[in-house]
C-alpha positions in Angstrom: 106.7 -106.0 39.7 103.2 -105.6 38.2 103.5 -108.5 35.7 100.9 -111.3 35.9 102.2 -114.3 37.9 105.3 -112.3 39.0 107.0 -113.6 42.2 108.2 -110.0 42.8 105.4 -107.8 44.1 107.5 -104.9 45.4 107.9 -102.1 42.8 111.2 -101.0 44.4 112.8 -104.5 44.3 116.1 -103.0 43.3 116.6 -101.8 46.9 118.2 -105.2 47.4 121.3 -103.7 45.6 121.9 -101.5 48.7 121.4 -97.7 49.1 124.3 -96.5 47.0 123.5 -98.8 44.0 119.8 -98.1 44.3 120.4 -94.3 44.2 122.6 -94.8 41.1 119.8 -96.9 39.5 117.2 -94.1 40.2 119.5 -91.4 38.9 120.1 -93.4 35.7 116.4 -93.8 35.2 115.8 -90.1 35.7 118.6 -89.2 33.3 117.2 -91.6 30.7 113.8 -90.0 31.0 115.2 -86.5 30.4 117.1 -87.7 27.3 114.0 -89.5 25.9 112.0 -86.3 26.3 114.5 -84.5 24.1 116.4 -82.9 27.0 120.1 -82.7 27.8 122.2 -83.2 31.0 124.3 -80.3 32.3 127.9 -81.1 31.4 129.3 -79.3 34.4 131.3 -81.7 36.7 129.3 -82.8 39.6 126.0 -81.3 38.4 124.3 -83.4 35.7 120.9 -81.6 36.2 118.3 -82.4 33.5 117.6 -79.5 31.2 114.7 -79.2 28.7 115.6 -76.5 26.3 113.0 -74.9 24.0 113.2 -75.9 20.3 115.8 -73.9 18.3 117.6 -72.7 21.5 121.3 -73.0 21.0 122.4 -71.5 24.4 121.1 -72.8 27.7 121.7 -71.9 31.4 121.6 -74.5 34.1 119.3 -72.5 36.4 119.7 -73.1 40.1 116.4 -74.2 41.6 115.4 -76.4 44.5 118.9 -77.5 45.2 119.6 -78.5 41.6 121.4 -76.6 38.8 124.7 -74.9 38.9 124.3 -71.7 36.9 126.7 -72.7 34.1 125.8 -71.3 30.7 126.6 -73.5 27.6 126.0 -73.4 23.9 126.8 -71.3 20.9 125.5 -67.9 19.8 125.7 -68.7 16.1 
């Protein structure tokens, strides 16, 4: 997948896992990207939206937008 002399030319070769497993693989990659960028994942059950809070922010709302986000508000006011 982009490596010299690779036998796998398809970038989405994990599709061989099947639709459900491939979707889990993509979701995991997106979650890892958010975490690597310093973000957090919404802890609300069934949500898991990626949130990128501003530095020094201690309270965050999972804003609903484009079918993502649940509106839950988490954090401390201290």
